[in-house]
C-alpha positions in Angstrom: -16.3 10.9 -5.2 -13.8 8.0 -5.4 -14.1 5.3 -2.8 -11.0 3.5 -1.6 -11.1 0.3 0.5 -7.9 -1.3 1.8 -7.8 -4.7 3.3 -5.4 -7.6 4.2 -3.5 -6.1 7.1 -2.6 -8.0 10.2 0.1 -9.1 12.7 3.2 -10.6 11.1 6.5 -11.7 12.5 9.7 -10.1 11.3 10.8 -11.7 8.0 7.3 -12.7 7.2 5.1 -11.9 4.2 1.7 -10.3 3.7 -0.3 -9.1 0.7 -2.6 -6.1 0.9 -5.5 -5.3 -1.4 -7.2 -2.1 -2.5 -10.5 -1.8 -4.2 -11.4 1.5 -5.8 -14.7 2.8 -7.1 -15.2 6.0 -9.1 -11.6 6.4 -10.1 -8.3 4.7 -10.8 -5.9 3.7 -8.0 -2.2 3.2 -8.7 -0.2 3.6 -5.4 0.3 2.6 -1.8 1.2 5.0 1.1 1.7 4.4 4.8 1.6 6.4 8.0 2.9 5.9 11.5 1.2 7.9 14.2 3.0 11.2 14.7 4.7 11.0 11.4 4.0 12.2 7.8 2.2 9.8 5.4 4.8 8.5 3.0 4.8 7.0 -0.4 5.5 3.3 -0.6 5.1 2.1 -4.2 3.2 2.6 -7.4 2.2 1.0 -10.6 3.5 3.2 -13.4 2.4 1.1 -16.4 6.0 1.0 -17.4 7.9 -0.2 -14.4 7.7 -0.5 -10.6 8.2 2.6 -8.6 9.1 2.0 -4.9 10.5 3.9 -2.0 14.1 3.2 -1.0 12.9 1.8 2.3 11.0 -1.0 0.6 13.0 -1.5 -2.5 13.4 -5.2 -3.3 10.9 -6.3 -0.7 7.6 -4.8 -1.8 5.9 -5.3 -5.1 2.8 -3.6 -6.5 0.5 -5.4 -8.9 -2.9 -4.4 -10.4 -6.1 -5.9 -11.8 -7.3 -3.1 -14.0 -10.5 -4.9 -14.9 -11.5 -4.9 -11.3 -9.9 -1.6 -10.6 -7.8 -3.1 -7.8 -4.2 -3.0 -6.8 -2.2 -5.2 -4.4 0.9 -4.8 -2.4 3.0 -7.9 -1.9 5.3 -7.4 1.1 8.2 -9.7 1.8 10.9 -9.8 4.5 8.8 -7.5 6.7 10.6 -5.5 9.3 9.4 -3.8 12.5 9.8 -0.4 10.8 7.2 -1.4 8.2 4.6 -1.2 11.0 2.1 1.4 9.9 -1.4 2.0 8.5 -1.3 1.4 4.8 -3.4 3.4 2.4 -4.0 3.3 -1.3 -4.6 6.3 -3.6 -3.7 7.4 -7.1 -0.3 8.4 -8.5 1.2 10.9 -9.1 -2.0 13.0 -8.6 -3.6 11.9 -5.4 -7.3 12.2 -4.5 -8.2 14.4 -1.5 -10.1 11.4 -0.1 -8.3 8.6 1.8 -9.8 5.3 2.8 -9.8 3.8 6.3 -6.4 2.1 5.7 -5.3 -1.3 6.9 -3.0 -1.8 9.9 0.2 -3.8 9.4 2.0 -4.7 12.6 5.4 -6.4 12.3 6.4 -7.8 15.7 7.7 -11.0 17.4 
């Protein structure tokens, strides 16, 4: 069973920056997702190996990078907005594992 551990979340002011980390064991990890209470979990961004794939809502602000040797991916978030507030999760792409990690909370507020 794959294990996914997200970290790096916190409280950030609008316009600020934050970088999230995801460590995976037992499988590859290629993408970030996020979820707001009461709403569907949504795709954020992925490492394709060819180019960045990002949701329209974060295009130009979020960047995914990976350290394949460590089986880790990162999400660099810039110009954060209140609507970015969510629990962020990592998983694979395009075929997701059934298992989700604990996620890491990102709160954008002044």
